[in-house]
Every structure is written in C-alpha cells, then in structure tokens.
C-alpha positions as CSV (number, residue, x, y, z in Angstrom):
1,M,-40.6,51.3,49.9
2,T,-37.1,51.2,51.6
3,Q,-36.4,52.7,54.8
4,Y,-34.6,55.5,52.8
5,S,-37.6,56.2,50.6
6,E,-39.9,56.1,53.5
7,A,-37.9,58.7,55.3
8,I,-37.6,60.9,52.2
9,K,-41.3,61.1,52.3
10,G,-41.3,61.8,56.2
11,N,-42.8,58.6,57.3
12,L,-41.9,56.6,60.4
13,S,-41.3,52.9,60.0
14,P,-42.0,50.6,62.9
15,E,-37.9,49.6,62.5
16,M,-37.3,53.6,62.8
17,M,-39.6,53.7,66.0
18,T,-37.6,51.1,67.4
19,V,-34.2,52.7,66.7
20,A,-35.2,55.9,67.9
21,K,-36.2,54.4,71.2
22,D,-33.0,52.4,71.6
23,E,-30.9,55.3,70.8
24,G,-32.7,57.8,73.0
25,L,-33.4,60.0,69.6
26,E,-36.0,61.9,68.7
27,Q,-38.2,60.5,66.0
28,E,-38.0,63.2,63.6
29,I,-34.4,63.6,64.0
30,L,-33.7,60.1,62.9
31,I,-36.0,60.4,60.0
32,Q,-34.1,63.6,58.9
33,K,-30.7,61.6,59.2
34,I,-32.2,58.6,57.3
35,A,-33.2,60.8,54.5
36,A,-30.0,62.4,54.3
37,G,-28.4,59.0,53.9
38,E,-26.2,59.4,57.3
39,V,-28.2,56.6,59.0
40,V,-29.0,53.3,57.7
41,I,-31.5,50.7,59.3
42,P,-30.4,47.4,57.6
43,S,-33.8,45.3,57.2
44,N,-34.6,43.0,54.3
45,R,-38.3,43.1,54.1
46,N,-38.2,39.4,53.7
47,R,-37.3,38.7,57.2
48,K,-37.8,40.3,60.8
49,S,-34.2,41.3,62.1
50,K,-33.7,43.3,65.2
51,P,-33.7,46.8,64.0
52,V,-30.3,48.5,64.1
53,G,-29.5,52.0,63.4
54,I,-25.8,52.9,61.8
55,G,-24.7,56.1,61.4
56,S,-24.2,59.6,62.2
57,G,-25.3,60.6,65.9
58,L,-25.9,57.1,66.8
59,S,-23.9,54.9,69.1
60,V,-21.2,53.0,67.5
61,K,-22.1,49.5,66.1
62,I,-20.1,46.3,65.8
63,N,-20.1,43.5,63.3
64,A,-18.8,39.8,63.8
65,N,-17.5,37.8,60.8
66,I,-18.1,34.0,60.9
67,G,-18.2,31.1,58.3
68,S,-16.7,28.0,57.1
69,S,-13.9,27.7,54.6
70,N,-13.1,24.9,52.2
71,L,-10.2,23.6,54.9
72,A,-12.4,23.9,58.1
73,C,-16.3,23.5,57.4
74,D,-18.4,22.7,60.6
75,P,-21.8,24.2,60.0
76,D,-22.9,23.1,63.6
77,G,-19.9,25.0,64.8
78,E,-20.8,28.3,62.8
79,I,-24.1,28.1,64.4
80,V,-22.5,28.2,68.0
81,K,-20.5,31.0,66.9
82,L,-23.6,32.5,65.8
83,Q,-25.1,32.3,69.4
84,L,-22.0,33.7,70.8
85,C,-22.4,36.8,68.7
86,S,-25.7,37.3,70.2
87,E,-24.8,36.6,73.7
88,F,-21.5,38.7,73.9
89,G,-23.4,41.7,72.3
90,A,-22.7,42.0,68.4
91,H,-25.3,44.2,66.6
92,A,-24.7,42.2,63.3
93,V,-23.0,39.3,62.0
94,M,-21.7,38.5,58.5
95,D,-21.7,35.0,57.0
96,L,-18.4,34.8,54.9
97,S,-18.6,30.9,54.5
98,T,-16.5,29.6,51.5
99,G,-16.8,26.0,52.2
100,G,-19.5,23.4,52.3
101,D,-23.2,23.7,51.1
102,L,-23.5,27.5,51.3
103,D,-27.0,27.9,50.8
104,A,-27.8,25.6,53.6
105,I,-25.3,27.5,55.9
106,R,-27.0,30.8,55.1
107,K,-30.4,29.5,55.6
108,R,-29.6,28.2,58.8
109,M,-28.1,31.4,60.0
110,I,-31.0,33.4,59.0
111,A,-33.4,30.9,60.8
112,N,-31.4,30.9,64.0
113,T,-30.5,34.8,64.6
114,E,-32.3,38.2,64.8
115,L,-29.2,40.0,64.3
116,I,-28.9,41.6,61.2
117,L,-27.2,39.4,58.5
118,G,-24.7,40.5,55.9
119,T,-22.9,38.6,53.0
120,V,-20.2,38.9,50.4
121,P,-22.2,37.5,47.5
122,I,-19.0,36.9,45.2
123,Y,-17.5,34.5,47.9
124,A,-20.5,32.2,47.0
125,V,-20.0,32.6,43.3
126,A,-16.2,31.6,43.7
127,S,-16.8,28.9,46.0
128,K,-19.6,27.2,43.7
129,L,-17.2,27.3,40.7
130,E,-14.6,25.9,42.6
131,Q,-16.7,23.0,44.0
132,Q,-17.4,22.4,40.1
133,G,-13.7,22.2,39.4
134,R,-13.4,25.8,37.8
135,D,-12.1,29.0,39.0
136,I,-12.9,32.8,38.8
137,L,-11.8,33.0,35.3
138,A,-15.1,31.0,34.3
139,F,-16.9,33.6,36.1
140,E,-20.0,35.1,34.0
141,P,-21.7,38.3,35.3
142,D,-25.1,36.7,35.3
143,M,-24.1,34.2,38.1
144,L,-23.1,37.0,40.6
145,F,-26.4,38.9,39.9
146,D,-28.4,35.6,40.4
147,E,-26.6,35.1,43.5
148,I,-27.3,38.6,44.7
149,E,-31.1,38.0,43.9
150,L,-31.2,34.5,45.8
151,Q,-29.7,36.0,48.9
152,A,-31.9,39.1,48.9
153,E,-35.0,36.8,48.5
154,Q,-33.5,34.5,51.4
155,G,-33.5,37.8,53.7
156,V,-29.9,39.0,53.8
157,D,-29.9,42.4,55.2
158,F,-26.7,44.1,53.8
159,M,-24.4,42.9,51.1
160,T,-20.7,43.8,50.5
161,V,-20.0,44.7,46.9
162,H,-16.6,45.6,45.2
163,A,-18.2,47.9,42.8
164,G,-15.4,50.8,43.3
165,I,-13.0,48.5,41.4
166,N,-13.6,49.7,37.9
167,R,-11.1,50.3,34.9
168,W,-10.2,53.5,36.2
169,S,-9.4,52.6,39.5
170,L,-7.6,49.5,38.4
171,A,-5.5,51.4,36.1
172,A,-4.4,53.8,39.2
173,H,-3.5,50.7,41.3
174,Q,-1.5,49.2,38.5
175,K,0.5,52.3,38.3
176,D,1.1,52.3,42.0
177,S,4.0,50.4,44.1
178,R,2.3,48.3,46.9
179,L,4.3,46.4,49.4
180,L,1.5,43.9,50.0
181,G,-0.8,44.5,46.7
182,I,-4.6,43.4,47.3
183,V,-5.8,41.8,50.5
184,S,-9.3,41.7,49.8
185,R,-10.8,38.5,48.6
186,G,-13.5,39.9,46.8
187,G,-11.1,42.5,45.2
188,S,-8.4,40.1,44.3
189,L,-11.0,37.9,42.4
190,L,-12.4,40.8,40.4
191,K,-9.1,42.2,39.4
192,R,-8.1,38.9,38.2
193,W,-11.2,38.4,36.1
194,M,-11.2,41.8,34.6
195,L,-7.6,41.8,33.5
196,H,-8.0,38.2,32.1
197,A,-11.6,39.1,30.4
198,K,-10.2,42.7,29.3
199,A,-13.9,43.9,30.7
200,E,-15.1,46.2,33.0
201,N,-16.2,45.1,36.6
202,P,-20.0,44.1,36.3
203,L,-20.9,45.3,39.7
204,Y,-20.0,48.8,38.3
205,E,-21.0,48.6,34.6
206,Q,-24.5,47.0,35.8
207,F,-24.7,49.0,39.1
208,D,-28.2,49.8,38.0
209,R,-29.3,46.2,37.9
210,L,-27.9,45.6,41.3
211,L,-30.0,48.6,42.7
212,S,-33.0,47.5,41.2
213,I,-32.4,44.1,43.3
214,C,-31.5,46.0,46.6
215,Q,-34.6,48.4,46.3
216,K,-37.0,45.7,45.6
217,H,-35.9,43.7,49.0
218,D,-34.6,46.7,50.8
219,V,-31.2,45.2,51.0
220,T,-28.5,47.8,52.2
221,L,-25.6,48.1,50.1
222,S,-22.1,48.2,51.8
223,L,-19.8,49.4,49.2
224,G,-16.7,47.3,49.6
225,D,-13.0,48.5,49.9
226,G,-11.4,46.1,47.6
227,F,-8.6,48.0,47.4
228,R,-8.0,48.5,51.0
229,P,-4.4,48.5,52.5
230,G,-3.4,45.3,54.1
231,A,0.2,46.6,55.0
232,I,0.7,50.0,57.0
233,S,3.2,51.1,54.2
234,D,0.2,50.8,51.7
235,A,-2.1,52.9,53.5
236,S,-3.6,56.1,51.9
237,D,-1.9,55.4,48.4
238,A,-3.4,56.2,45.1
239,T,-4.9,52.8,44.9
240,Q,-7.0,53.3,47.9
241,L,-8.1,56.7,47.3
242,A,-9.0,56.0,43.8
243,E,-11.4,53.5,44.7
244,L,-12.7,55.6,47.3
245,I,-13.6,58.5,44.8
246,V,-15.7,55.9,42.7
247,L,-17.3,54.8,45.9
248,G,-18.4,58.4,46.6
249,E,-20.0,58.3,43.1
250,L,-21.7,55.1,43.8
251,V,-23.2,56.5,47.2
252,S,-24.9,59.3,45.1
253,R,-26.6,56.8,42.8
254,C,-27.6,54.5,45.6
255,R,-29.6,57.4,47.0
256,D,-31.2,58.5,43.9
257,A,-32.3,54.8,43.5
258,G,-34.0,54.8,47.2
259,V,-31.4,52.3,48.3
260,Q,-29.5,52.5,51.7
261,V,-26.0,52.7,51.4
262,M,-22.8,52.6,53.7
263,V,-19.1,52.6,52.8
264,E,-16.5,50.4,54.1
265,G,-12.9,51.6,55.0
266,P,-9.3,50.6,55.6
267,G,-7.6,48.2,56.8
268,H,-4.1,48.7,57.9
269,V,-3.7,52.3,58.7
270,P,-0.9,54.0,61.0
271,Y,-2.3,55.4,64.0
272,R,-1.6,59.2,63.0
273,D,-3.5,58.7,59.7
274,I,-6.7,56.9,60.9
275,E,-8.6,60.3,61.6
276,A,-7.7,61.8,58.5
277,N,-9.0,58.7,56.4
278,V,-12.3,58.8,58.4
279,R,-12.7,62.5,57.4
280,L,-11.7,62.0,53.9
281,Q,-14.1,59.0,53.4
282,K,-16.9,61.2,55.0
283,R,-16.3,64.2,53.0
284,L,-16.1,62.1,49.7
285,C,-19.0,60.0,50.3
286,D,-21.6,62.5,51.4
287,N,-21.5,61.7,55.2
288,A,-22.4,58.2,54.5
289,P,-22.2,55.6,57.5
290,F,-18.6,54.3,57.7
291,Y,-17.8,50.7,58.1
292,V,-14.2,50.0,59.1
293,L,-12.2,46.7,59.5
294,G,-10.2,47.4,62.6
295,P,-8.5,49.5,61.4
296,L,-5.4,47.9,62.6
297,P,-2.5,50.6,63.3
298,T,0.4,48.1,63.2
299,D,1.4,44.7,61.3
300,F,3.2,43.7,64.3
301,A,0.8,41.7,66.6
302,S,-0.1,38.5,65.0
303,G,-2.1,36.7,67.6
304,Y,-3.2,39.6,69.4
305,D,-5.0,41.6,66.4
306,H,-8.0,42.0,68.4
307,I,-6.2,44.3,70.4
308,T,-4.6,46.1,67.8
309,A,-8.0,46.6,66.0
310,A,-9.6,47.8,69.3
311,I,-7.0,50.7,69.5
312,G,-7.6,51.6,65.8
313,G,-11.3,51.4,66.2
314,A,-11.5,53.4,69.3
315,L,-9.8,56.1,67.3
316,A,-11.9,55.7,64.1
317,G,-15.0,55.8,66.1
318,S,-14.1,58.8,68.1
319,A,-13.4,60.4,64.5
320,G,-16.9,59.4,63.0
321,A,-16.4,55.7,62.1
322,D,-20.0,54.4,62.6
323,F,-19.7,50.6,62.3
324,L,-16.8,48.4,63.4
325,C,-16.1,45.1,62.1
326,Y,-14.5,43.0,64.7
327,V,-11.1,41.5,64.5
328,T,-10.2,38.3,66.4
329,P,-6.8,36.9,67.5
330,A,-6.9,34.5,64.7
331,E,-6.7,37.3,62.0
332,H,-4.0,36.6,59.5
333,L,-3.6,33.1,61.0
334,C,-6.4,30.7,60.7
335,L,-10.1,30.5,60.8
336,P,-11.5,31.9,64.2
337,D,-12.7,29.3,66.9
338,W,-15.4,30.0,69.6
339,D,-13.0,31.8,71.9
340,D,-11.7,34.0,69.1
341,V,-15.1,35.0,68.3
342,K,-15.8,36.1,71.8
343,Q,-12.6,38.0,72.2
344,G,-12.9,39.8,69.2
345,I,-16.6,40.8,69.9
346,I,-15.6,41.9,73.5
347,A,-12.4,44.0,72.1
348,S,-14.7,45.6,69.6
349,R,-17.2,46.4,72.3
350,I,-14.9,48.0,74.3
351,A,-13.5,50.0,71.3
352,A,-17.1,51.0,70.4
353,H,-17.9,52.2,74.2
354,I,-14.5,54.4,74.2
355,A,-15.9,55.9,71.0
356,D,-19.3,56.4,72.1
357,L,-17.8,58.3,75.4
358,A,-15.9,60.3,72.8
359,R,-18.8,61.3,70.8
360,G,-20.9,62.2,73.8
361,C,-23.3,59.3,73.8
362,P,-25.2,59.9,77.1
363,K,-25.8,55.9,77.7
364,A,-22.3,55.3,77.5
365,L,-21.5,57.9,80.4
366,Q,-24.2,56.8,82.2
367,I,-22.6,53.1,82.1
368,D,-19.2,54.4,83.3
369,D,-20.7,56.7,86.0
370,A,-23.0,53.8,87.4
371,I,-19.9,51.6,87.6
372,S,-17.8,54.4,89.2
373,T,-20.6,54.8,91.9
374,A,-20.8,51.1,92.3
375,R,-17.2,50.9,93.1
376,R,-17.5,53.5,95.6
377,R,-20.0,51.5,97.5
378,M,-18.3,48.1,96.9
379,D,-21.3,47.1,95.0
380,W,-19.9,44.4,93.1
381,E,-22.9,42.7,91.7
382,T,-23.6,46.0,89.9
383,I,-20.1,46.2,88.7
384,F,-20.1,42.8,87.2
385,D,-23.7,43.5,85.5
386,L,-22.6,46.5,83.7
387,S,-19.2,45.2,82.9
388,V,-18.5,44.2,79.2
389,D,-18.0,40.4,80.2
390,P,-20.0,39.9,83.5
391,S,-19.1,36.4,83.8
392,L,-15.4,37.0,83.7
393,A,-15.5,39.9,86.3
394,R,-17.7,37.9,88.8
395,K,-15.3,34.9,88.2
396,R,-11.9,36.7,88.7
397,K,-13.3,38.4,91.9
398,S,-14.7,35.3,93.5
399,E,-11.4,33.1,92.6
400,T,-9.3,35.6,94.2
401,S,-10.9,37.2,97.6
402,G,-14.0,34.8,97.8
403,E,-17.1,36.1,99.8
404,L,-14.7,39.3,101.0
405,S,-17.4,41.8,99.7
406,D,-15.6,44.8,101.2
407,Q,-12.0,44.1,99.4
408,C,-10.4,42.4,96.6
409,S,-7.0,40.8,96.4
410,M,-5.3,43.6,95.0
411,C,-5.3,46.1,98.0
412,G,-6.8,44.1,100.7
413,K,-7.6,46.3,103.7
414,L,-5.3,48.9,102.2
415,C,-8.2,49.9,99.7
416,A,-7.9,53.7,98.7
417,I,-11.5,54.1,98.5
418,K,-12.1,52.4,102.0
419,N,-9.6,54.7,103.5
420,D,-11.1,58.0,101.6
421,H,-14.4,57.1,103.1
422,A,-12.8,56.4,106.6
423,H,-11.4,60.0,106.3
424,A,-14.8,61.5,105.1
C-alpha cells in the first residue's frame, strides 16, 4: 500500500498522523487531500524519513539540491552540505551527484539524514556510461529502469523523471524557436538519445513499468519539466506547454496506479507570468502538488540568483505552488559551496514564509506577530530565536550595540518604539 492508496481507503497512516499534527490540520481533511491527489507524503517504505506533506492547503516546503560533479567530487563535503540542509531548515534534499561513486554517495546520504531524499536517476545512468568511456547514445532503456529499481530499494523517497518528453512534445519543440534551447540535463540527454535512436522516450513508452516500481516501494514520482524555459524569452512557449499537457495525462495514470505524484515547473519566467503559469499547471494537472525551480523572473542576476529565485518563489507560492527548489548564488556559475547552500536555503525559506502568509497559514502569522510583539518589548532573544537565521541576527546586534539591550545602532536613543512607549 502507498500513502495514496491508503488514503483512498480512508486509512490513516503513521506518516499522515505526523503531517496532520505538524500542519495543524484535521486528520480527515488531510486524508481527503491525499486521496484527491492534492497532497503527497514522499515516504519510501524501505527507510524512515521524517514525514513531510507537500501540496494544497499545507505550508510551502523547500528542497535543497546537493551532489558531486565530475569536476568537483568531495563526498565528505557533500555530507557537510547535507547537515547544513537540516540545520538551516530544508524539508527535503536531492542528490544530483554526477561524479565519483554514485551508489556510495547516495547510500551515505540516506544513512546520514532524516530529510526526504530525491534523485534524478538518468543522471546516474549517464554518469556511469561516461565512467565507462561511453555517452548517452549507448543508453539502453533497461539501464534506466534497473537504476530506478536500485534507488527505490535503497530508500529514495521521490524521483524526478522526464517522462513528458515524448515524440509529440518533441515535435512541438522542434517547430519552436527558442533563444536558449533545453537547459534541463535530463531533458537534453533524452532528446539527444531519442533523435539518435529514432525511438520513443522509454520513460513514457514504458510508464506502466515505472509505476510498478514506484508502487512497490511507495516512491513519489516528480514529473520533471525537461522542456522548462531557461531564458525569460523562452517562457510559456509551445515547447513548455506541450510537455505540460503530457504531464497532465501522466498524473492521471499515476493516480490510477496508486502512485503519489507531483509536477515540476519552470524555470525562468517573467514576473507578470508566474501566477498564470502556476494556475495553468494546477488546471492541466488536476491540482497535483507543484514543485518549482525558483522560478527566476530575470536572467540578469548571476551571483545573486538566490535573491531572484526568492522573489519568484514568493509569488509562485502565493499563487499556489507547493514546493520550492532552492536556487543558490552559484546557479549558472559553479557547484555550490557550503555557504552557497546556506544562502540558498535561507532565501527559499523567506520566500516560502511570505507565501505562507499570503496563503493564510496560521503558524506563519503567529511567528510574525510574536516577533513584532518582541520588538515592542525589546525582547531581543525572542527576536533572534524566531528569525530565519538566529545566529546571524544575534551576531549583528551584539557586534554593533554590545549589551545595550534597550537600543540598537540604527536609532540609539531616538528609537521610535521607545518614544511611542514614552508618549503612551
């Protein structure tokens, strides 16, 4: 049984109980949302990750991508990044490793975190081929399904698969005129193989085989946006929308098979179009949880894309996106280091909190009200403790005003709050 099939029967799993308590939601309502496919709880039955609910009516969650590359492989360093993900409040982590002993790296990550863990299995297939001196043109479908089965048995909670790239959506893409083309690694690999082999995408053609593996282990499918726009001028084009139509079809097939599913979305999108993109995804994919990268509303901010993504993510979450994939300052430039990981998580948490306020999440408003009350009382410790980065807030205050608990270096004795209190 999967979380989805249990909910269809009206059964309450231990994971549902935890999520309902964390979200302050009635258990019956959560069961109904999971049964409707509007909420997922990625939870591979082969491991015990901390249950997290993603979807409609819940707080917005964030994911952090980490992992090695063939140019920068430091497995110990990736474990440090994994620990930072927990320390700074990520709800999930994806291992996107493409360099080194991928199986060993993944096993270490699974053993060293309670966060739900995701992967992109085709990365492992392509990387293993590369290590053998071959490339994606040597790919055989069984390699990918064997890798998916292996990772499911290891305990991976959710997997990104680019099954929406099929002959029909690829034909639409080939007729389109894009400034940047394909920026998804998985999407580009599958496109290249499909054109070379003159064959259908095996993830689409053998989708029932994929569903069988996921149902067996209760792996949540994250239907990847292999045709996501990577440039502002490419957003909302025929390529992107053709894939989204296919993803809507696949959402229905997942639910029929009792498999939990969420849908990934763009990408680089102008600010004015973000809300429309979210609403269109929800409409075409029957309100499946929406997992967005950013989105980034400008291509202008290299080195500061965590800020760009926070702006886009806040709007997307307010409009209904449920799961934000963080973007770090290293996006488009290099593999993120430890500080990049921290900055990406903090920026995404701010975006998610803003979205939670817009969505009417009671816990989010309680935090803001508690901070405001503490400011009125000059209760610095409460302010620090409730802030997104308590150590930074405490450090900046102590460095500039020392032990002067009744003032800060911005206003000193001209503090508006103190003057207002004096008047009262």
